[in-house]
C-alpha positions as CSV (number, residue, x, y, z in Angstrom):
1,X,26.8,100.4,115.4
2,X,30.0,101.6,114.3
3,X,30.0,104.5,112.1
4,X,31.9,104.5,108.9
5,X,35.2,106.0,110.1
6,X,34.9,102.7,112.6
7,X,35.0,100.2,109.8
8,X,38.0,102.5,107.8
9,X,40.4,102.5,111.0
10,X,39.6,98.6,111.6
11,X,40.1,97.8,107.8
12,X,43.6,99.8,108.3
13,X,45.0,98.4,110.8
14,X,44.2,95.2,109.6
15,X,46.2,95.9,106.4
16,X,49.1,97.0,108.7
17,X,49.0,93.8,110.4
18,X,48.9,92.0,106.9
19,X,52.0,94.2,105.1
20,X,54.3,93.1,109.0
21,X,53.0,89.6,108.9
22,X,53.9,90.2,104.6
23,X,57.6,91.2,105.6
24,X,58.3,88.8,108.3
25,X,57.6,85.8,105.7
26,X,59.7,87.8,103.1
27,X,62.7,88.3,105.6
28,X,62.4,84.6,106.8
29,X,62.3,83.2,103.0
30,X,65.5,85.6,102.2
31,X,67.5,84.3,105.0
32,X,66.9,80.9,104.1
33,X,68.1,81.3,100.7
34,X,71.0,83.2,101.5
35,X,72.0,80.6,104.1
36,X,71.8,77.8,101.9
37,X,73.0,78.8,99.2
38,X,76.5,80.8,100.2
39,X,77.9,77.9,102.5
40,X,81.5,76.3,101.4
41,X,80.9,73.2,103.5
42,X,77.7,72.6,101.4
43,X,79.4,72.0,98.2
44,X,81.6,69.2,97.7
45,X,85.2,69.3,97.6
46,X,86.9,69.4,94.5
47,X,90.2,66.8,94.8
48,X,93.6,67.5,94.6
49,X,95.6,66.6,91.9
50,X,97.1,63.4,93.6
51,X,93.8,62.4,94.2
52,X,92.7,62.8,91.0
53,X,95.2,60.7,89.1
54,X,95.0,58.3,92.5
55,X,91.5,57.7,91.2
56,X,92.1,57.5,87.5
57,X,95.1,54.2,88.8
58,X,92.1,53.0,90.9
59,X,89.5,53.1,87.4
60,X,92.4,51.7,85.3
61,X,92.4,55.2,82.9
62,X,95.9,54.7,83.8
63,X,98.8,52.6,84.0
64,X,101.2,51.8,86.4
65,X,103.7,53.1,84.3
66,X,101.8,56.6,83.2
67,X,100.8,56.9,86.9
68,X,104.7,57.0,88.5
69,X,105.7,59.5,85.1
70,X,102.3,61.3,86.0
71,X,103.3,61.8,89.9
72,X,106.5,62.7,89.1
73,X,105.8,66.0,86.9
74,X,103.1,66.6,90.1
75,X,106.1,66.9,92.2
76,X,104.6,64.3,95.0
């Protein structure tokens, strides 16, 4: 059968293989987190002041007179 040294060598190779697999899994997870958290197209776009004013008028939060006054202040 196999001697004691052969078992130790087999154990070390299995340990090395396990470390390589763990490193690959870690690298894939880190790259997925970075890819999903850092992109600007994933975040919703903030409306411009004019768009926000238009929405407020549509929701009835400001009257048409207030809308025209605020729009003039915004310069658009």
